[in-house]
N, C-alpha and C positions, 0 to 999 in steps of 0.2 A: 592649491597654489602650484605653479609650474615648477617642476623639479629640475631647475637649472639655475645657474648663478648669474653673474653680471653679463648683461648683453652688451651690444655695441652702444656706446653713448656718444653724444655730441660733445666734443671737447673744445673749449674756448680757443686755446692757442692754435690748434690745428685749423679751426675755421678761419681764424684771423690770418694765418700764414697763407691759406688758400686765397682769401680775399685780397691780400696784398700782392699776390702773384698774378691775379687775374687782370685782364686789360682794363676792366671797368674801374678797378680799385687800386691797381698797382701804380708805383711811381714810374717815371719815365725810364728809370734804369732797369726795371723789371724785377728780378728776384730781390727778396729782403736780405740785407747783409747781416753780419754777425752782431754789429752794434745795435741794429734795429731789433733783432730778436732778443738780445739781452735786455733792452729797455722794455720790450713787450712783456717779458716774463720775470722781471725783477720783483723780488718779494718786498712789498711795502705794506704797512698797515695804513688804515684810514681812520681818522678821528672825526667826530662830529664837526669840529671847527673847520677842518680841511674840506669836509663835504659841503659845508655852508659856503665856502669860497669857490666851489665848483669842481672839486676833485671827485672822480667817480668813486662810489663807496667800495668797489672791489679793487680799485687801483688800476683799472683797465685804461691804457693810454689812447683813448679814442682819437685824439688829435693827431696821432701818428699813423692811423690805420687807413685813412681815406675812405672809411665807411662810417656813417654816423651810428650812434647807438640806436636811434629810432629805426633806421633801415635794417640794422642787424636784428632788432626785435621782430620786425615784420618777417624776416627770413626764418627766424626760429619758429614763429607761430605757424608759418606755412610748412616747414619741413619736419618739425618734431613729430615723431611717430608714437602715438599712444598705444601701449600694449593692451590688447583685448583678448579675452578667452572666448567671448561671444562676438563674432564678426559684426562690425558696424554698430556696436552698442553706443559708442560715442557720437557717431553721426546721427543716430536717431534722437539722442538728447539735444544735439545742436539744433535740430529742426524744431524741437518742441519747446525748449526753454530759452529764456533770455537771462543774461547775467543781472545781478542786483546792482543798484546804483553805487558808483564809486563816490568818494568824497569824505569818507570817514578819516579821521586823523587821531588815532588813539595811541599809537606808539611811534616814537621818533628815533631815527637812526642815532646811535651813540658811538659804536666802534666796530671796525672789522679787523680781525687779526688773521694774518696769513701764516703765523707761526703754528697755528693749529691746522692739522690736515685730516679732516673727517673722511672716512671711507665707507663703502657699502659692500656687503658680501653678496646679497641677493637683490636683484633689481626691484622686486615687489615689496621688500621689507625695509621700512624706513623709520624705525623707532630706535635710533642709535645715538640720540642726544638727550641728556637729562640734566636739568638744573635743580640743585638742592637748596640754593639760596640765590639772591640776585647777583652774587659774585662767584658762585661755584658751579662749574659745569663738568659733567662726565660724558665721554663720547668714545666711540671706536675709531682707532686709526691703525689700519692694517690689522696686525695680530694683537694690538695693545689697547687696553682701556686706559684712557688718559684723563687727567684732571686739569682743568684750566681755571685759574683764578683771575678774574677781570680786575681785581683790586691790586694784586701784586704783579699782574701780567706774567705769571709763572706757569709753565707747562710741566707737568710731572706724570710719570708712568705709575699707574696703580697696579696693573696686572698684565703680564705678557703671556699670551697663549701660544707663542711660536714654539716653545720648548715643552717641558714637562710641568704640569700643574697638578698638585695633589693636596688634599686637605691636611691641615695641621692639627685638627681636632677629630675626635672619634665620636661618631653618631651612628646609631643603627641605620642600616641601609646605605651608608655612605661608601663610595668606592675609594678605598684607601690608596689604591694604586694610581688614582687620578686619570688624567688625560694627557695626550701628547699631540701637539700641533692642532689644537681645536679651532675650527673655523666658527667664529661667533656670528650668528645670524640676527640676534635680537638682544636687547638689553633693557633692564629696568633699574632705576636707582631712586630711592626715597629715604630721606633722613640719613641714617648711617648704614642702610642696607643696600646691597647690590646683588642682582641676579643676572647672570649672562646665560643665554641659550645658544646651543650649538647646532651645526648642520646635521649632526647624526643623533639628535635627541639628547645631547648633553645639557646638564644644568649645573652651574657653578655658583655657589653662594659665598659672599664675603661680607664681613663687618668692616666698614670703612675705617673704624676707629681701632681696629686690631690688625696685627701683622698676620700674613698668611691667608689661606683659604679655609673657610669653616666647613663646607659641605660640598661634595660632588656626587652626582648620580647620573645615570643614563636611563631615560624614561622608557626607552624601547630599543630593540635591536632590529626592527624592521628597516628595510632599505629606504623607504620614503618617510624619513623621521625628522624632518626639519622642525626646529622650534621656531614657530612663526611670531609669537608675541608673549610677553610676560607683563603682569601687573602686580604690584605690591599694594596691599590694602589692609586697613584695620578690620579685623574679623568681628562677627557678632559675639563671639565668646570673649572678646576683650584683648586678644593678642594681635600679632601681626602675621598675616598670611601672604602667600603669593600664588598666582594662578598662571599656568603655562598652557598656551594653545599650540597644538602640534599638527603637523601635516598628515599624520596617520589617524586622523579623524577623532582626536581625543582632546579633552581638557582635564588637567590635573591640578588639584589644589593641595598645597603643602603649608604646614605651620612653620614659623621661623624659629620657634623656641626649641622644638625637638626634631624638626625636619621630618615629621611623619606625613605620609600621603593620606590626606583626609578624605578626598573625593576623587573619583575617576569617572568622568562622564564621557560616553561615546556617542558619536553622531554619524549620519550616513555619508558625510562628505568631509574633506579636509577643513579644519578650523584655522582660519587665518588671523582672527583677532577676537578677544573677549574683553569685556569691561564690566566691573561690578558696580551695582547701583549704590548710591550713598547710604541707603538703609541696609545694605548688604543682603537683601532678600532676592534680588534678581540679577541675572547675568545676561548681557547681550552677547550673542554668538553669531559671528558672520564668517563666511568662508566661500568655498567653491560651489556656491549655489546662488540663485537670483534672490532668494528670500533671506531675511535675517530672522533670528529667533530670540525670544525672551524665555529664559529657563529659570526654574526654581533653584536657588543657590544651594539648597540643602539636599535635594534628590536628583537634580538634573533634568527633571521632567519639563517638557515644553509647555509654557503658559500661554504664549501667543506668538504669532509671526507677523512680520511686516513685509508687505508686497509692493513692488514698484520699481526696484532697481532692474537694470537690463544686463548686468554682467556680475562678476564675482566681487565681493567686498573684502577690503583689507584694513578697515579702520572703524572704530566705534568709540564713543565717549558719552558720559552722563553729565548733564547739568547738575550743579549742586542741589537744586530743589528736589531732585529725585523723580520728577514727573517727565522731564524732557531728556531725550537721548538722541544721538546722531550717528549715522552710518555713512561710511565713505566707500565709494565704488569705482571700478574701472570704467564705468559708463560716464565718467567725468563729473559725477554729482556727489554732493554731500546732502543727505536728506535728514531733516529734523523731524522727530516723532514725539507725540504726546501719548503717554501710556493710557490716558483716558479715552483717546480717540485714535485708534491705530489703523483705521480703515484708509486714511489718507495722510500723507506727511504734512506737517505744519509749514515746511518750506522745502523746496527742491533747488539747491544752489549749484549752479553750473560753473565749472572752472574754465581756464583758458586753454591749457595744453593737453592735460591728460588726467589720469586717475587721481582720486583723492586717496593719498597714502597715509596721512596722519591727521588726527583731530584732537584738539585740546580745548576744554572749557577753562576759563579763568576761575579761580577759587571763589571770587565774589559773584560769579555768574553773569557778569556784564558782557563778556566777550566770548566768542568761539573762534579759535584759530584753526584754519584748514590749510593743509599743505598739499600741493600738487607734486608730481614726481620731480619736477624741475622748474626753476625760474620764478614761481609765484607762490606766495603765502598770502592768504586772505584773512583779515580780522573782521568778523561780523559783530555788529551790535545786537545783543539779544533784546535790549530795551527798545530797539527800533524794529523788533520782530524779524530780524535777519534781513531787513530790506535795505540796509545801508552797510557798506563795507569799506575797509581800508585795504588797498592792494599794495603789497610789498613786492617790488619788481627788481630782479637781479638776473644773473646768468649762471647756470650750473645745476647739477643734480642735487637733490635735497636728501641728506642722510637722516635728518630728523629735526623736529621743532620742539621747543620746551618753554613753558612759562615758569618763572620762579614761583615758589609757594606763595609769596606775597603779591604776585602779579606785576611786580615792578619792572621785571626784565623779561624780554622775549629773545631766545637764542635760536638761530637757524644754522644748521650745519650744511656747508656747501662742498660737494665732492667734485673735483675736476683735476686733471693731470697738472695743470698749471695754476689755476686760480682757486684751488681748495682753500677754504677759510671758515671762520666762525663769525657770523654776523650777530651783533647785539643791538637790540632796540630797547629803549626805556619808555615806560609809561608816561604819557603827557599828563600834566596836572594844571588845573586852573586855580590860582591862589587869589580868590576874590578879596580876601582881607588885606593882601599886599597892594592890589590894584587901588584900593580905596585911599591909600596914602599917596598915590602918584598924581 
């Protein structure tokens, strides 16, 4: 992974101001006045009822811009720069692959709140939004981990890393002095457990049902020590563990009961993401290499590799059946693999703008959610062999995507200087037994 933080992003309001000032889009009077700018940037939420009546889901006042949403979409598609470590990897994919058919309608827009301001620390790391129920979401906002309740519409701070954070409990190996001004690069939340990873190899663990921080450690003191990804999972031994992927070419597994380091696996390249198989016996390992690895979860030995991507990978996920897994790459593809036939992918799914930064399978296995770095989230039907998809289309950098454990809600964090927000989509249902009475 590139050892740099946020790059230059495309910001909505700045683009709109430019558009309104240009001859092609501007009013006869020229520059936008203060009232126009206030209207453009006014914070308003959007409900499903308002969206059905024609309001933009992000609250962007297109009618005041003299540029249509459709034209601005074309501009974004033409101008957005996909970050590549291997030059022209995305261009090669564009020439070889076509996108899967649109037309799926699995999740419908429910609410967009602009009270929530998701942020991103590193432009390649986008796992900063986690739903623990269909109403409860945890996300990064600057130095703070925030909780949003869609039920009460209440936003609260869980942990602030701007100052000093230190553990309130004593565990062997814990840094009792804690950390100061920790820059959080990645996050994982499951049930009542939360683990935050820092830019200098910091790991901070918290029980959400207890006050204070439970455990702090620093995995390494090497310079290139970014914590790239964290996953919390049920272990083979019956407890809860978490696994951390680090830029200094390592993967570490900890148990949550005693916070002991159980495994430390080393690889020849920086590890950007890992995910544990449903049977807990295999780990997908992807990073600064074209190939992905399947490794034994007990000893870290490589069992198999997957070949086909053209750039570095930053996402992976397992289907609940334990046979299928997916990898996401900066070549703009998500590739789906079957562990029984690893010579060629089951599907190679091309995005619109750029790299695949996040992948999530629904707990029932019916859907796979794929997030690009900005503007697009795709929901693929696994029952249709990934040949059909729903395209969720908006504007802004994506800080993370998360399905609730019951698959009823899909949350998307949008980072933008003006239009930062949290999108909520709810699963569509067909109630045949009700229709029979109509």
